[in-house]
C-alpha positions, 0 to 999 in steps of 0.5 A: 726819014733817018732814024736816030742810032740811040733808038736802035740801041735802046730797041736792041737792049729791049729785045735782048732782055728777053734772052735768058742767059744759061746758068751752070748748076752747082754740080761737080761733074758739070764744073769738071767737064766744062771749060770756063774763063778765069774768075778772081775769088779772093784778093787783098784789100786795095789799101793793104797795110802790113806788119813789118815783122811778118811775112807779107802775103798779097792774096790772089785766088782764082778759078777756071777750067783749065786752071789759070796761071798767074802774073803780077805787075808792080807800079804798072810794070811786069813783075818778074817773081822768079828773079827775087829769091825772097818772093814766091807763089803759094802752091796752086795759087796766085798769092805772092809770099814775101819772105821777111823772116828770111831777111827781106826788107819790107820797105823794099816791097812797097808799091802798087800791085795787080794780079792777072789770072789767065787761061786760054779762054780769057784774063781776069784782073784783081784790083790795084793793091797799094802795099804799105808797111806799117810805121810807128816812128819814135817820138822826138825828144824834147824838153817841155817848159812848165805851162803857166796858166791863170785859174779859170783860163782855157788851155790846149795841151797839144799832142802832135804825134809823129806820122804813123801808118796806120794812125795810132790810138791817142790817149792821155795819162800821167807819168805814173801811168794813171789815166787822165779823168775826162769830163765836160770840162776836160776832154780829148779832141779828135786830133788827140789834143787835150782841151781844158774849158777852164783850168782849176787849181787842182789841175796842177796836182798831176802832169799830163803825157800824151801816149800813142799806141801802134796798131800792129805792135801794140807798143805805146810811145809816151811824149814827155809830160807837161807840168802845169803851174796854175796862178790862183786868184781870189775869185775866178771871173765868169765869162761867156763861152768861146769856141776852142774848136772849130775856130770862127763862126762857120766851117765846112765838112766833106764826107763820103757816102757810107762813112761815119760823119764826125762833127766836133765842137769844144768850147771854153768858158766859166762855168763850163759850157754845155754843147747842144746840136741842131740841123737847119730845116730838119730833125737830126737822124735819130736812127743813126745818131750818137753823141760822144765825148760829153756831147762835144762830138756828133756821130752819124753812121753811114751817111747818105745824101740826105744827111747833107746840110747845115748843122749847128753846135751851140755852147751855152752857160749862164753868161750867154751862148754862141753858135757855130755852123758846119756845112756838111757836103756828102760826096760818094765814091762809086757804088754799084747799081747793077754789077756785071754778071757772068754770061753763058751763051750758046753759039749763035745766041745774043746777050749783054753785059750791064755795068751801072754805077753811081756816085758823086760826082757821077763815075765814068765807065771804062770797059776792058777785055782780058785786061786791055782797053776795048778801044785799043783792040781790033773791032769785033763784029760780035759785040758792041759797046753802048755806054754802060752796056756791051751787046753781043750778037750771034756769038761764036765758039771763039768769043769767050773772054773776060770783060772788066768794067771800071767805074771811077770818079775823084773819090775812088773806083770799082773794078768788076770782072764778068766773063762771057762763055760760049758753050756747045753742050748737049742736054744733060739731066742731073741728080739721082736716077729713078727716085721714089717719092712718097707723099700723103694724099691732099698734100703738095709735092715736088718732083725734081729734075735738074738739067743743063745744056747749051743752048738751053734745053726745053723740059717736058714731063710725062706720066706713065710714059705716055700722054701729053706734056704735064703743065697747067691745072694741078701741075706746074713746071718751074724753070729749074725743071721741078714739077710741082703738084699742088694737091696730090690725089690717089690718081696721081700715083705713078711713074713720071718722066722728065725729058730735056731737049736741045739741038744737040740731043735729049736726056731723061730721068724717071721719078716714081710717086706713091700716094699714101692715106693720111693718118687720122684719129677718128675717135679721140679722147674726150674731156672728163671729170672723175671722182678720186679713186675711180677708173678712167678710160681715154679712147684713141682710135686711129686710121692710117695707110696700111703700108706705113708703120704706125706708132701711137703714144700718149703725152700728159701736159705736153710731156711723154707719159710713162705707163706706170703700174696704175695705167694700161694701154689697151690697143691705142686707148689709155686706162688709169686705175684709182685716179688721184689729184696728180693724174689731173691734166691734159692728155694727148694721143699722138699717132705718127708715121714716117710721113705724117702725124695726128693728135687729139687732146682731152683734159681730165679733172679729178674731184673729191668723192663726195662731189657729184660730177653731174650735180648742177651749180646753185646760185651760191656755188662759185667755180672756174669759168667755162671755156670760151667758144666760137673762135674766129679770125678776121683782119688777116694781114702779113704780121697780124690777125684779129681773134674774136671769141664768145666768153663762156659762163663765169659760174658766179665769179666774174671773168677777170681776163683771157689768156690767148695761146698758140700752137704751130705744127712745124717745129713743136707740134702739139705744144701750146705757148702763151701769146697774149693776155687781155682784160676780162671785159673784151672778147677780141684781140689784135695778135702780132705774129711772126713770119713763117709760122702756121698758127692755131689759137685757143683761149682760156678764161680766168677768174678768182678761182683759176683758169677755164679749160681751153677753148676749141682751137681756131682754124690755122693761119699761115704767115709768110717767111722772111729773113730772121730779124735777130741773131743768136744770143749768149755767144761764147768762145772757150777752149775745151782743149789747148788746141781748140775753141768751142763756139756756142750760142743760144739757138733761135726758137720756132717763132724767131726762125722766120723761115725754113732751113734755119742755120747759123753762119759762124765766123771767127778770126784772131783778134787784132790781126786783121786777117780774113774771117774764117766761116762755116755754116752749121745747123746746131748751136755749137762749132769747134775750131781746131788747131788754135794757138794756146789761149789766144783771143778771137773775134766771133760772130754768129749770124742766123740765116734761113731760106729767105735771107740773113739776119742783120749783121751780128755784133762781135764777141771775144772768145779765147782758145784753150788753156795750157799749163803755164811756164814757171814764174819769173824773178823768183827771189827771197830775202830775210830782213831778220832772223824771224822772217823770210820774204818771197817775191816773184813775177808772173810767168812769161807765158801764162797760157791761160787765165791764171787762177793762182799760185801753188807755193810749197815750202819745207824746213830741213836741217841737214838730211832731216826734213820737216812736213811740207806745207802747201799754200794756194795763193791768189793770181794777183799775189806776187809776194809772200812772207813766212815766219820762221819756226826756228832761226836755224833750219833752212827752207826749200821753196817750190813755186808754180803758177796755175791755170784751170788746166793745172799747175805749170812748171815749177821753180825751186830755191833753198835758203843758204846756210849762214856763215854765223851759224854752226853745225847742229848739236849732237841731238840732231847731227848724225856725224857727231865726234865723241869728245870723250874718246879723243886723245887730246881730251884724255891727256888734258884730263890726266894733266888736270888730275896730276896738278890736283894731286900735286896741290893736295900734296903741298897742302898736306905738307903745309899742315904737317908743318903746323902753318897755314897756307897763305893763299893771298900771297901766292895767288891773289888774282885767282881768288874772289872777293868772298875770300876776304872774309878770312882775315888771317889769310888761311885757306879753308876747304869748303863748298864755297871754295869749290865754286870757281872750279864749278864755274870753270867746268861750266866753261868747258861744257859751254865750249863744247856746245858752242862748237856744236850749235848756236842753238843754245838754251841761253839764246832760245830757252825759256829761262835765258840763264839756265844751263842743263846737264846731260841728264837734264838737271838744272845747274845754273843755281850752283854757279857763282854769280860773279863768275857768271857775270864775268863769263857773260861780259867777256864773250871771247874764246879765251874766256871759255877755253879749257886752258883758262879753266885749268889756270884758274885752279893753279 
């Protein structure tokens, strides 16, 4: 009978499953000494869109021994990197660096790239990387006519952005950059169009502009705005809903597995319809369901095949309802069921590589060896391809290679590299030599002996260098070579030797085991009731291993106890003298060595001196309840246990409840935490437990007078571990210096750890860059990232991990790197609308280098070289304008402005107000470079001429009088006399005070002229009187000036009216 070949293949695969592949331990010496085919460790994503403004890095990193060399293909052909001066390799890497900063055109480098990493043991391939340059073309200019629509009608404003890569983010705004308010009636569809279920007349009050924001440049392009003209009617008729999107009564939707499914229904109608969603023959998947856009969009995250089917959206208002059916089909790009893994074999051994993938439609599997299709290579007697499996038989040293598995269907492909490495290595024992392990008696311990060899060595353990192999009973040898002793006893102390053996040689190592006596409190403190003012002694007698250092400490209410003047520690016992109410509490004796610890607790109650601690309670006496007793654990489960107890005496006050507490001895031994509370009429509770906690329980009873003493502790109950279920909270990222960012979070507590070796995987990257995540694993609740740009936003993730696995994927938090001093404010300018105000304006600094906290404005009035006291104003960060009221209109001002961050004030910008053209130098009281007019030659000559003229006038007058006649003043000089001179009817000149008024008025003009030349800051303009004038001694002389002369002077402001020459002519 002829056997079927498929049966033989199945039989061979079954036999090969029994062959264990060699695993190389993570040991630097092993990795350095062994050769290894290449392994791709990092590569760019398959669809790689780059920013045209930056250099292009196409990632390809690989390991191997010897270190691999790298080549690339572009569009399926060999790419000669050396011929292009703009392209180079990153050092000791296969990553291509394309120099765009140096003048390269990014569009010239678009195409399909693939990396090959080679050494003499094989060739590994990257995925095919399709490089595309981001594009955000300008919106074409167009003139949009006003949209005319009837009130109550539906409306669609189309966006139609130009094709961009990647697609832009669409949003609608008015031309004044105000967002368009969206609601059930007005909303944006997934295609970017703006839909009105019905138009209202107020919709014409604004215009509508579609905006597109690019992914890389973050620039916003704006389409010309639509304007609406709404034709109003007296009454808007109500109408049944109709669908604006999608059209018709049914449609289909194709979505790929693990993508998000988005179904959209937008309806018109009056009044505005409501949208409801249903699924035919089943419930909507609430766990991953989300309604968006006012119920118009249904989102199902990470769809699977079960999400296929018919979905209904129903639009309804009081006029009726309509329904649209969407048939959803879920297809799948290939995904791994069993990804091929690297295989290490010894010469002559058998093995297999398995590549199993699934998808819809089912993917086809293609094998390659060192980048070449296997069918095109020469037949190899050492391996055979059987569908998704390669079977190796009696491999030889030269059979090392890298195999590629390609699983593809119409929706994508998967490519995996897996090498087969044929090694011929003698047995080696790794790790530290001659270790000393100390363990407490009756505990479990493990003696490590990591080893390696090819073929895989056999490992045996011996005690004290003799006897048979240790395995079975109290001993267990693990695959990695570790010897586990489940219960250690004194007789297990001694020297243990592990021996690794293969056909090429032996290797051994020795571990010494010392077994120590456990630390025990053989007499602990007891609960006591003491009178106030008495002395209390709390005993604590400890026994421990004499070779270990013992330390005994006391705690009160779970806090380290400070031994004060009223306390003494005699041996290990604690004595308290003159106890008071503050001494009441729980006292714990803790005995600790470097290997273990033990503790015992007692409660001290303080009573008034008149109360006897031993007096029995009468039937009328009420007190706190006695503690519960007889604690028992039942219904033991993975995450729960039932605790049962017997209540104590209620002491004539009914028990109202019980508090259940727990203590665990792994993270916070000796500390009790509240776990649950139950009513006073029950005596058991089903307790929900956390993984990887060694629980111990106790119960307290409550009544109106307080709580009882704690009950005796229950037996311990250990839950198994699991990955954490939550991630740390309160994640923050902030800089402590300008070049760093400190990431902090709230660590998980002991009941959230769920397993040993709790640690945190911290990831970060600059926001909006799309760069790969940087990560580090830490065991604290803080990590500092250095060499960061100033005040740059970062995406931060912190994920908890223990020995059982990782917590769910964490959310992303935005943090900022450190701040620096800002640059100077921009566009600093000022203007004075009048003589009383100065208005300052500025713009925020171009480089704020942080969160602006405000502005520092310093201004100072000055006049010549004299400066007033400076004034400093601290302004809010959103203020860009400041109005200053002048104290006087003459002084100039110096302004200094700087922006502030929390680091301090940045660069300053300084400006002085100019000297106005209509202003003159200040008066002699304020000006140092003053010219004394009395010492000037021209002034002395002028005064002499005036005196001479006066003398001549006097001589003429005396001559006239000596002749007996009167001097006809009116005939000689009518113009110089005022109306008051008409009082003398005969025209004679009478010398009196009245006749001197014109002279005094002229002298006033002289003083005024001097002051006008020195300063415009005259008392006429700024004095309190307005008309007053002051002489040098401060006396007021305005009252002696003829009013007519004053009026004439004020009415004529020319220089001639106030010149000294005119004053002289008036005397003639």
